[in-house]
C-alpha positions, 0 to 999 in steps of 0.5 A: 858069892860063896856057898859054904862057911869055909869060904865065907868070912865070919864076923861078930856083932856084940851089943854088950848085953847086961846079965842079971847079977852083973852091971853095965860096966861089967857088960862093957868089960865083957865086950872088950874081953870078947873082942880079944877072944874073937880075934884069937879065934880068927874072926874077921871083924868085931862090931859094937852097937848103939842102944839108948836107955835100954836096961839090958844093953850097956852099949850106948856110945859105939865109937867110944867102945870101938876105941876101947876094943881097938886098943885091946886088939891088934889085927881084927877089924873094929867098927859099929853095927851101928851108929844110928845116924839120925841121932847124930850130926853127920859132921860129928860122926865124921870127926869121930870115925876119922879119929878112930881111923887115924889111931888104928889105920886100916882097921876101922869100919863105919856101920850106919843105921837109920833107927832113932830112940825106941820111945818118945822120952828117949827121942826127946832126950836125943833131941830127935823125932820119928821123922828124922829117920826119913832124913837118913839118906840125906844125912848119909850123903852129907857124912860121906862128903866130909871124907876124902874123895876116893881115888878108886873103888873100895874093897868092901871086904876090908882085905886090901892093903890099908896103906895104899897111897891115894895117888896109886893107880891100884884100887884103894881100900876104903880107909886109905888116905885119899885126895880131897881135891874134887869139890862137892856137887853143887847144890847137894844137901851138904854143899854149903857146910862141906865147903865152909867146914872141914871135918879134920882129919876126915878130909884126909881119910876114907873110912869104909861105910856099911848100911844096916838094914831090915829091908827099907835100907836096902835101897839106900845102900844100893844108891850109895854104892855101899855094902848091905848088912841085913838081918831081922827081916821076918821070913826068908822070902822077905829077906831074899826080896830085900837082897835081890832089890839091893843087887838089882838097884846097886849103883857103882860109886867111888865108895863101892863098885859091886854089891856086897852082902853081909848076912846078920843073924844068931848062930849057936853051936853046942855039943847037942841041939838042946844045949844050943837052943837053951843057950838062946833062951836068955836073949829070946826071953828078953826080946819077948818081954820087951814086946809085951812090957816095952823094956828090954831087961837084963839077960836071965839064966836059962833055968830062971826062964824055964821056971817062969809062968808065961802068958800065951803071948809071951810063950808065943813070942819066946818060941818065935825068937828061938826059931829066928836063928841057927842053932844045933851041933856043928854038923847041923849048923854047918848044913843050915849056915851053908843053906843060908849062904847059898840062898842069900849069896852072902859075901860075909856072915855077921854073928850076933849071938848073945847068951847069959853063960859066957863060957857057953857063948865062947865055946859056941863061937869057937865051934863056929870058927872051927866050922869055918876053918878060921885059924885059931891063935892062943887066947890072951892069958887070963882071958876066960869070960868069967875072969 
């Protein structure tokens, strides 16, 4: 465990938000460009998300977008935050990540969630129902069995040598090629399909897996011996209780021999506290609107939101959204982030900040990287957010 931003890896989750006046394709291109910027700023990972039929979010095919991000970068780890496993067949997910890991060895992360479509029409279009969430643990077990049997405990940080041979006696990185000679456990849910069908080239690879949770998934991560990515739990006490449960119930497996907690949340840094909070207005309003109208809209400029006439409930939800993150000057954010890391014992922080103003967003991530002391590299030529 760590207790200060300077000793805790920082990573990025970008949901490809659509901005008013810009379309979905532009949002996806923004994501790829942002990944290049995050790599230049020294961030550890860059993850993309899965949302279906959401007007304000363009990221609907995370493995496809991850391929574009990995192609446009050279060293940063790339993954999903995450693929919603109940929406997909585990066999197909295994094949997709195996292809990614083959093309970008040692750089691919497989973040997995248990959500299904947010509305009944979306669930019908996906061929899924609410009850499919309850099959998440079974699907996870099947998915992991399509990959090579690990030859040693995984390094959840992804910092181990990605090319360690499976036969080596040293602990293997999760994306290391590994032996697949051990059969699946007889009687397991995936036993018949695993023995009859091979998810090439997954059976020769191991891609590091991570479980996204808002509380309920903590036990699943613990039983599978996988890292826990946790955020969105309302209230610090509930967040800490979920993390404590994960650590207490963690069972070492070939996929992980120790608990690993990635704290996920919004962090905004600016020259003043007021500017940092203003940066968060756009996403906070879209979230408040979605909870009162049932649809998450494109991000509005802060000045448009400030001029809106809101209902009492909308105002209350907006203010609640603004309180949910860390925002302020570098000194204030350093203090608050240190407190969060100390309280949670987080091994890593996954920053999920979105903003209408791309220049302000990049400046925030640059300031945050400075707080963490990450080594900055020159940004690619012509790689400003609004180019």
